Structure formats: structure tokens, C-alpha cells
N, C-alpha and C positions, 0 to 999 in steps of 0.2 A: 529608358536610362541606359547609358553605355555599359557594355558587359564588363569592361575593365573597372569602371567605377563600382559596379555591383559587387564584383569580386573583392575589391578593396574594402568596401563597407562591411562585408561578411567577415573578412579576415581581421579587420581592425576591431570590430565588436567582440570577436572571440578573444583577441589579444587583450583587450581592456578588461574582460572578465577575469582573465588569468592574472593581469597586473594588480588588481585589487588585492587578491590573495597573496601575491608575491611581495607586495609592499608591506602588508601586515606581518608576513614572515620576516622581512628584513627589519622591521621595527623591533621584533623580539630578539633577533640575532643580527645586530648591525655589522658584524664581521663576516657575514655569509657572502663570500665573493661570488659564488656561483649564482645565487639569487640576484645579486646586484647586476651581474653581467647579463642575466636574462632580462631584467627590467630595462636596462640601458639599450640592449639590442632591439627590444620591441618598440620603444619610443623612437629610437633612431630610424627604424624601418618605417614607422608612420610618418615621420618628418620627411624622409627621402621620397616616399610615394606621393606626399602632398605636393612637393616641388615638381614632380613628374606630371601630376594631374592638374597643376595650376590651381591649388587651393591655398591662397596666401594667408588667410586668417588662421587656418588650422596649422599651417607650417610654422607661423610665428609662435603660436602657443606651444606646439610640440618642441620647437627649438629652445624655448625658455626652460621647459621642463628638462630637456636633455642637458642643458648647461648645469642645472643643479645635480643631476645624476652623474655628470662627469666629475664634479667636485667630490661627490661621495665616492666615486670609483678611484680617484687618485689620492684619497685619504685626507684631503684638506677640509672636508666637511663630514660631520657625524650624522648618522641616520637617527636623529632625535624624534620624539613624537611630533614636535612642531613642524619639522622639515617634512616628515611623512604626511602630515595633514595638509601641508601646502601642495605637495605633489599630487595627493589624492584629489584636492580641489581642482588642480589643472586637468586631471583625467576626467573629472565630472564635466568640466566645460568641453573637453574634447568629445565626450560622449554626447553632450547636447548638440554640438555642431554636427556630428555624424548623423544624429537623428533628423535634424533639419535638412541635411544633405540628402538623406534617403527619401524624405518626403517630397522634396521639390526638385532635386537634381542639381541644386546650387547651394553655395554656402549661405547660411542665414546671416543677416546683418546683426552685429553686436559689438560691444566694446570690451575687450579683454585687457585694456591697458593697466588697470589696477593690479590684476593678478600677475601679468607679465612683469610689472615693476617689482612686485613682492618676490617673484622667482629670481629676478636679476639681483635683487638685494641679497637674497639668501646665497646666490652663487658668487657674490662679491663683485658684481657688475663687470665681470670679465668673461670673455668667451671661454668655453671649456676647451681643454686641449684636444687637438685633432684626434679623431678616433683611430685606433689601430686595428679596428675590426674591418674585415673586407666589406666594401659597400654593399648594401642590401638592394636586391632587385626591387623595382617598384611594384611588380606584380609577376605572377608566374607566366613565363613565356609560353605562347601558344605554339609557335613554330620557331624553334631556335636550333642552332648548330650544336651538336653534342660536344662537350668539352670535359676535360678532367676536372673533378671537384677540387677546390683548394684544400690544402692540407691544414687541419686544425692547428691553431697556434697555441691552444691551451686545452687541458682536459675539460674545462667547463664548456667548451664549444662543441665537443663531440656529441652530447645528447641532442643538440639542435640538428646536426647532420643526420643522426639516426631518425629524428622526427621527419626531416625532409624526405628521407628515403621511404619511410612508411607512408608518407602522404601520397606517394605514387600508386599505392594500392587502394586508394579510396577516391570517390567522386562525390561532388555535391549534388544533391537532388532536392528540388523545391518541395516544400511542405504540401503545396497544392497537388503535386503529382502523387504523393503518398496518400493524401486524402481521397483523391479520385480512384486510386487503386483499391483502397479500403471500401469505397462505395460499390465498385464493380464486384469485389469479392462478396460483399454483403448481398448483392442481387443474385450472385451465383449460388449462395447458400439458400436463399429463398427458392430459387428455381430447383435446386437439388431436393429440397423438402417437398415441393409440389410433385416432382417426378416420383419420389418414393411413395407419396400418398397415392398417386394413381396406380403405381405398380402393385400395391397391396391388394387391389381388386382383380388383378390378372394372375393367371396361373402359367406364367411364361418363365421358365428357369433361365433361358438365355438372356432375356431382358433383365431379370433379377441380378444375374452375375455382372452384366455390364453396368447396371446402376450401382451395384455395390462397389465396383472399381471406381466409378465416377465419384461416389461419396468419399472414398478414401483420398482420391486426388484432390477433391475440393477441400477436405480437411487439412491436407498437407499444404495446399496453396494458402488457405486461410491462416495457418500457423506461420508460414513464411512471411506473408504480408504483415501480420501482426508484429513479427520480430523487427521489421523495418521501422515500425513506429515506436519501438521501445527505446527509452533514453534513461541513462543513469539518473537517480534521484539527486545526485550531486549537482546536476544542472539547476535544480530548484534551490539548492543550498548555497550556490556560489556567492550570493550577495549577503548571506547571513554573517560571515566573519566581519565584513565592513560595518554592517548594522550593529553588531554587538560592540565593536570597538567604539563607534560613535556614541552608543548608549552609555557605555562605561564612562566616557568623558563627560557626557551631559549629566549623568546621575552621580558622578563622583564615586563610583564603585569599581574596583578592579574585578574584571570578569574574564574567565577563560571559556572558550567554546570548543567542545570536543565533538567531532563528527565521525561516526562509525557507519560502515555500510554504504558509503556514498556511491559505490559501484552498483548497488541494487537497482534493477531496471523495472520500469513500468511504462504504460502507454503514455504517449506525448500529451494526449487530451487530458488524462488524469493528472499528469504532472503540472499542466498549466492551471488546473482547477485547485490544486492544493498549495500553490505558492503563497497566496495571500493568507490562508489560515495558518500556515506554518510561521510566516513572518509575524503575525499577530501574537501567536503563542510564545514565540521567543521574546518578543517585546514584553509580554506579561511576566514571563519568568524573570527577566532582568529587573523590571520595575517592582512588581509585587512580591516575587518569590525570594530573591536574594536580598540579604540584609546589608547595610553599610559595613565597612571594614571594622569600625569600632565595635559594633554590635556583635559581629562574628568573632572578634578577638575576645570579647567578654564571655561568649558562649563556648570558648575553647576550640573554635574552628580556625582553619586557615583563613587569612584575610581575603584571599582571592576567591570569589564565588565561582561556581562551575555550572555551566549549562551543557547538557549532553544530548546529542541527537543520535539516534540509532535506528537503522532500517534493515529489515530482513524479510525474506519470503516465507510465507506459511501457506502452503497449498496454492490456491488461485488468488490469494490475497497478498498484500504487502503490509507489514506491520511497521509503524513509525512511532518511536518513543521520544518524547521531549521531557527531559528530567532536569531538575535543579537540586542543588544541595542546600537550599535556603531554609526559611523558617517554617515552611509548611502552610497549609490553609488554616486560617483562624476560625475554628468551629464556632466559638461563642459569638464572634462578630457576625458570621454568616447567619447564625440562628436569630440574632437580634434584628438583622436587616430583613430576613424573611418574615419575621413577625411584624415589623414596621410596615412592610410593603403589602401585608395581607396575603402572603403566599401560603401560609399555613397557620392553623390555630396553635395556641401555646401548648395544649395537651398533645397535639399531633407532633409538634417539634420535640417535646419531652420524650416521646416514645421512639423517635427516629435514632438510627445509628449514625455515627460520624460520617460513614460513606454516603448515606442517604442525604445528609445535610450538605455535604460537599457539592452535590449535583445541582443545588440552587444557583451556583455560579453560571449555569447554562441558561438561566431565565433571562428574558429580555429586560434590559435596563438595570441589571443587578451588578453592583460593584461594591467591594469592601475597602476601596482606597479611601484614606482619610482626607485626601485633597485631590482635586483634578489637576493633572499635569499635562504637559505636551505629549507625554508618552501614553498615559492611560488614566482611568478613573471616571470616565463618562458613562460607564455601564453599557457601552456599545461595543460588542466584540465577540465574547464567548458564545452568546446565543447565535450570532451570525456564523461563527466557526462551526458550531454543531450543525446548524441548518445546511451549510455548504457541504460538510462531510457526509451527512445523511442523504443529501440530494444525489450524490454519486454512488449511493448504495453502501456507504461506509458507516462505521460506528466510532464513537469516541468514549473513552473511559478514563478514570483517573484514580490514583491512590495518593494519599498524603499522610505523612507522619510529622507531628509537631516537632520542630527543631531539626528535622532531618531532610525535609524537602518534599517536592511534589513531582509525580510522574504522570504525564498524559500519554495514553496509548491510543493511537489511531489505526483502525483496520479498514483498508479500502481495497476494492477489486483491482486487479492488474489492468483490466481494459473495460471499456463501456460499450464497444461497438457491437460485438456478437457475444451473447451469453447463453448459458444453459438455463432453461426455465421449466418449471412444473406447470402443466396446463390443468386448470381446475374448472368446475362448473358450479354456479350458484344462481338460483332464481332463473334457470333456463339460459343464462349467458355464460360464456367461457371467458376466463381470465388467465393471465400468466403470472406466476410468482418466481422471481429469480431464485435459482437453485441454491445460491450461496447463502440465502436467508433461511432455507428450509432445513430444520434439524431432524424432524421425524414426522410420521403420519400416525394418527390414532383413530380407530373406528369406534364410535360411541353412539349412544342414543341421544335423543333430543332432551332438553331440560324438562323434568316432570314426567318423562315417560316411565311407565312401570316396567319392572323386569330387571334381571341381573345385569343386562348389557349396559344400562345407563349408569355412567359414572360422573355425569355432570351434576354439580351441586350449585346451590345459590347461597351467597353470603351477602347480606344487605341488598337483596334483589339483583346482585351482580352474578352472572354465571361464571363458574370457575371449574377447572378440571383438576382432579386430584391425580397427579401423575407421579408415581414412585414417591409418595409421601410429600409431594410438593404441590402447592396450589398455583395454577396458571390462570390468569384472567383470559376470558374468552370473548370473541366478537363474532357475531353472525354476519358473514359477508353480505348475504342477501338482505338482511335487516338493515345493515348500515347503508346500503346503496338504494334502499327503497324498492327492492324486488320481492317477488312472491317467495315466501319461505316454504320449504318442503316440510311435511309432517313426518317423513320417513327418517330413519337413522341417518346420521351424517358422518362426515369424516373431519377430523380436526387436523389442520396443518400447523404444526408447532414451528413457529418462526422466531428467529433471533432478532430482537429490536434493541439496538445499543448493547447494553450489558445485561438485558433481561430477556425473558421468553414470553411469547404471546401465542395464544391458540386462536386460529381463524377457522370458523365452522363453514364448511362447503358441502355441497350435495354430492359431488362426484369428483374423482381424480382420474385424469388421463395419464399419458406418459410424459416423460421429460423430452424436451426438444430444443435444439439450438435455434435461437431466434435473433433476428436483427432488430436492434433497438432503434425506434424512430422517436423523435421528440414529440411531446404532447402539443396539440394545437393551441395557439394563444388563448382561444376562448375557454379552454379547459384547464389552464394552468393554475387557477385558483383552487382546483380540486386536488388537494395534496395527497389523496389516497392513490393517485395514479402517477407513475414515474415515466411513462412512455406508452407507445403502442407498437404492434408488430403484425406481420402477415404470416399466417400459418400455411402449412403445406397445401391445405385444401382451398387456399385463396381468401379465407375469411380474415377480417381484421379484428383483433382483440386488444384490450387494454392490459398494460403491465401494472401490477399492483406494487405499491410501496408499503411494506409492513410498518415502517416508522410512521408514515402518514396515516395508516389505518389506526395505529395506537393513539395518535394525536386526535384524530377525528372522533374516536370512541371515548376520549377523555381518560385514557389509561396511562399512568405515569410509568417511567422506567425505574424499576427497583434494582437491587443487586442481583447479579447472576452468579450463583455459586458453582456453575458448571463451566465457567469460561476456561477454555483450554489454554494452558501455558505454552510458551514458545516451543518447548520440547515435550509435546504431549505424549509422544510414544514412550517416554521414560518417566513421566510424572505420575506418581500415585501418592496422594497426601496421606502420610502416616498419622493415625489418630483420628481421622475424619471418616464420616460415613460415605461409602462409595458403593455404587451398584456395580457388581462384578459378574462377568459371564464365565461360568465354569465349564470346562471341557476336558477331554482326555486326548492324548496324542503320544503313541509309542510307548506308553508306560501306564501302569495302574494308578500311579499317583496323579491326583487331579491338578489341573493347571487353570489359570485365570487371566483375564484381561479386563481392564475397565470398560464397561459397556458403552460409555460415551465415545470411545474411540472406534467402535464397530459400526460401520454404515448399514450393513445388512447381514443376515444369516441365510445361507442358501444350502439346499440339498440338490446338488447337481448330478444328473445322470452320468454315470461313468463313460457311457459311449460318446458323450459330447466332449470329453477331455481328450485332446490330442497331444502326442509326445513329439515335440520338435527337437531339432538338434541341440537346442539350448534349454530344454526343460518343458514341463507340462503347461498347456495353455488351453483356454476355453473361450468359445464365442459367447460374450456376455453383453446383453443389451445392444447388440449390433456391432460390438467391437471386440477385438481379442483382449482377453484379460490374462496376464501371466499369473501362475500359481507357484507357491513355494510350500514345501512340506515341513511341518514342525518336527517330524520324526526323521531320523537318519536312514530308516529302512527304505529300500527301493520302492518306488511307486508301483503298486500292483493294481493294474486296471481290470483284472479279472475278479477282484474282491466284490462284496455286496453291491447292489445295483446303484446306490447313490453315494456321493462323496460329500460329507459336511464341509462347508467352506465359510470362513469368516471373511467378509468383504470389507476392505478399507478403501475409502474414496478420498481422492485428492483433487478437488475441482471436478473436471471431466474425466480424470484418470481413475482407474480402479485396479486393485491387486487383491489376490486372495490367499489366505493361509489355509492349507488343507489339514484338517484334524480328524481324529478317529470317531469322536462322539461329542455332541453338545449336551451337557448335563443339565444345567439350570442357570437361573439368574438369581443372585443373592445380594441383598444390600446389608452391609455390615460395617462396623467400625473397625478399620484396619490398624493393626499394629505391625508394621512392615519391618522385617529384619533384612537389611540390604545385603546383597550378595555380589559385590563388585568383581569377584574372580570367576563368576560363572557366566560365560557368554550366552546371551539371549535371555537371561533371567534378571529382572530388577531385584527381586528378593523373595522372601518367603513370609506368608502370613497365615494365620489360622482363620479359615473361612468355613462356616458351617460345621465347626467342630473338627475340621481336618487340616493338616499342614498342606498348604497349597503354594505352588510356584507361580509367581506373577511374572508373566513374560514381558520382554522388552520388544515391543512391536517394531520399533525403528531398526533393531538389529536384524530381525527376520526379514523385513521388507527390503533391507539393504542387500540381502542375498539373492534378490531377483537377478536372473542372468542378464547380462548387458545386451545379448542378441535380440531380446524383445522386451525392453523396459515398458513400464506401464503406459508411456506416451506413444508407443509404437502404433502405427496404423496399418501394418502389414496384414494382408488377409490370411487367415488360417482356416483350412478346411476342417470342420468339426466332424 
């Protein structure tokens, strides 16, 4: 295909995506001259370029749409919903023609006469006034004589010139080029891991130093290439305003769509995989969630329903919330449907909480719609959404309040290509578990083993772990896969599955390792316990486990998780609820505390390993420099006792440590927290273990890490 035509297709499709949003904005504010000018200029550019490239069908359609926009611009026509719908229909046809043009290199055959006649009728069958805008270039010049840019004739045109100037700082790169770069970096990571594995058996300090440097460079290169694949989630949202607008017309419901965090970035591959689930959930919110205007008015609500999309980063994940202010999920109707479908017995349903009953909507074929519509009601959708989200290592949760609406919360990893994983062994075979799913490790005895070490119990022949007064369902990995089970004490990997926790019994745990995720072979795809495979540093191929698939294979349902971290976990301590707290002292005799769920590890680090750099203390931790911050204002004294207690907080692959004076105890108690908004670094005070205790604000202290070596730094530090 001609390069000029390729550039035109790319720019035209980008412009069309923006035009949909701009037209909806114009429909809400018909007097917005700047938006109207932007729409007119974009359509005018498409029309002019079509004439240059010899695309008559596309040119005729764009010209008819331009006539209508010209009438809107000179004030003889009003941007009513019908007019906007007509122009949107024209843009849909333009998009279809561009799609055919991209596939074959020539305009597809088609008849646009009816649509063009409707556009001409709306425009008054008269050509639009001649444009006063400077003519648009058909395509960016490859080699042209420099000239002075035209002076803007109105303030509305200046942003366009700013955009053109900024465009000179960017280039277009094909997705295949980025994918090839990612593949090469993945192979480099594998080679790096193999070299590090070989170097462990050699006592060569020079080789070790060179490999350490290579490892840092590889990590920096990996991070840089990953950034080139990151795209704002707004790219997956750009079709939703049009979708909601069309749904509102079809359903007869006034609906507002609010989008926050559209600039939040995630990997392009993940972005493509979540587009369809997001679209389905928005459709469900519009059809099932929001009430008709009359029903909302009778309930004392504003007539216009609202759907809110919100996205933000949380560690190595992105959180997406889809909320509506509608009627909420009908618990009784869900309970009746579950009973009718045989999903649970009547006694089981009577004992379930509302949140547990809500999760039946994720079962295949389940729908509470009173009638099947073109939008929803067939019972095909939410189970597919859940499966697709879990397939990429994500989770989906929901909360609903009758009369106030429903909120779905999706948690997905930022990238799928290279992940950190915990390598374990069961039945003589090694497996990898994605680190993002691993909450903690617990060493216990086997079921039925005598002795104080064994904390595994059986309830109705099902093994469970009593962990901090909670019962976790357990699955023996070797038993599930038909491998030989060990009679020795095992280790339980506590993994997060959806909104619940699951214990996976393994024989041995190795270290964490960065792995390159390879897809499962077609013949193994029916084995849902595996999400992929990878090659370790020693060259062996191992399977990557999917905790959600393990739970399904073991017949373990997802219950409520009372430990789900809120968005601002560093500042959240639920007053009045039982909470496991880590007690310690730092710079004062008064005890301090932090929620144990926020602490990744407790370490006693030899002081000789702590180095003082120009920007603060740092320690080499698990092969990477970890910055430290002291809770006490007293100067760091490296000549004090031989070990330094450190609370380690992990954020994906990054770690940071808080230095304290003494780790005292772990206490689970019901907190009555008295907030202290005026004390920096302290959330509030609570009586824990009979003593007044300051509960620290971890976000405040970690924010004090020096900028010279933040947690993500890869600079080598000599310990």
C-alpha cells in the first residue's frame, strides 16, 4: 500500500475517534464554537485529502457532512440530537469505507445516496459557504520548502497549531516493531537469567560484577521497552460515550457518562483484552442498573442516571471501577434464580450474605432481566467478563446497595509479557506462581500429622488452614495434578483468587524470578490450572500456575475477602473492626503500630550491609538496592547494635524499608481509632494491648524517600 495512503488512513482513523467525542460534546453544548470549528476542520481535511488521493466515494460523503457542519457553523442550523445522529451516521460510513480501503487498498463498492440525500436535506440542499479556513494539506510533506506558518485568524485555531508543533516531536512506529522489540527483550531477560544461574557456581568476582551490571542494564532496557507499549486507558474508553448516547436513545433513559483517570497507562496487550469486558459492563449498567426517569423521580433521584468510570494505579496493578447510581442488584430475584437453576440449596441461600448472593451473576447463563432485549438479558456476558479478566491474571469484585447503585472493581496487571514469579516444587516438579497473586507463605505440617507444628484442620473432609482466626480452604498442588505427595511438612502459598484467599500446599519454595510468559500449547489449553509456561535460568521449562484455575479445578468457590486493600491502603485502618497490628518502637518509649497486611516482610539487616549514600541509607536487598527511611528524626547511627530491624513494604517488584528500633509483637484487636489529622506521619491513636499506640501513616513515611534513589532505581550500590 502507498505510504501516503497509509499515513492518511492512520490520521483519519485517529481523527474519527476524536470526532465522535467532539460531536457528543457539541450536542450537550450547541453554542461551543471551538468544538464546532474542530469538527468542521477535521471533516474538511478528510474531504480535501480524498480529492488529492482520488477517493470519490469518500469525498462525496465527507462533502455532504461538511455542508451540514457549515450550516451549523454559520448559525442557520442548530446542533439538535437528530442532526448530531445524522452526522454520526455519516462518520460511521466514512469509518466503514476507510476499513475497506485499508484491507484492499481501494474504495469498497457501496451506495451512500440515501445518507447523502438526508445530509443534503438537513443542509437545505444548498452548498455550504466557502470555508474561510486555510486549505488543509492532504498529508504531511516529506520534503518541502520551509515557510512561515499562517497567522491564526481566531483563538480557536491556535490550539491546532500548538498540536502541529508538538507533532514534530513524535514519530509513528508500527505495532509489529514494538512487539518484535518486546520479544527480543524477553529473550535477553532469559539469557540474563541463565548467565546469573551459571555465575552462582563460579567464584569469580570480576565476572559477578560484570553480570550485575548487565542485569541492571537489562532491567533498564526492559522498563524502557515496556514504556513504549504503554497506552492511556482512555484509548479503550473513547467509544464508550457514543455507546452510552445510543443506549440512552434506545432505552429511553437519560444517561450521563463520567470518565476519570483516562490518562492512566497500561500495556497495549492488556488494553486490547479489556475493551470488550468494559463495553459489556457499561451496557449492563445502562440496561440493568439504571432506572427509567419516572422511577428515579419517584425515588427522589435526579432523572438523569450516571455511569462513572474510574482508573488508577495501585502498585503493579491498575484498578478500574465501573459504578452506576441505579437501583442496585435485586438480592431476592438473584436468590430465586439461583434456586431455580439449582446453583444452591434453599438452606444454603438462606445462610448467605448479600455479597455472596451477588456473585451468582458471574455464573454462566445467569440473568435477572425480566425480558430479553437487544442490549442484554440472555445470560451470556458476566461469566465471560469474569473469565476474560481472570485469564490475564486479574480479579473482579462488586459491591451493591439497594436503591443506591452497583460498583464493579477490576484489578489487572499492568503488563503480561514479563512478570515476577515465585518458583515452587510439588511432587518433584517445579512450577511458577505469579508474584502478584502471592500474599504470604506459611510453613505447616501435613493434615493429620501429630505435633504442635500442624495447624491444618479438616471441616467436612476439606483441609483448611486457621490463619489469624480465619479459615482458608487448602489445595494440595501435587494431589490436584496427580503427582506423588510428600509425607514431610509442607509450605502453604497463600494466594489471592478474586476477592478471596486460597492456600496452595507445596513441598518446597525457591526464590522469586523474573520470567517471560509464553502461551500454553493448544493441546493443554483445556487445563485451566495453567496460564502459561516459561524457561528458567538453568534452561528448564516449567508451567505457570493460575490460582483462579486451581480454585475452579478444586471446586472451591470465591467468598468474601475481608482483607481487600482499599485504594489508599497506607492510610486506611477500619475503626471498630478487628485488625492484625504489628507493634514496634522507634525513637520513643511509646509503642507504634502499622496494619500487618501492609507489611511485606520483617527483616533484621546487619548494619555493615547498610550504606550511606549522598541521598540517604540504602541496602542491597534480594539483588537490588532498597532505599531506607528512618521513623526517628535522630541521625542514623551505623555503629549501634549489630542488626537493624526493618519493615519492608513491597510495590510489585519495588521494595522500600522503614527502619525502627525494635519489633515488639503482633496483636489482633478491635480498633477504636481516634484520628489525628494534625500530626504528620500518624493516622491516629488507638488502645492496643492495653496501651495508647500511635498508628503510623505508611504513605507519609514512604513519600519521604529521597528522590536520588527511589524504590525503582536500578543504580548499583556497594554494600
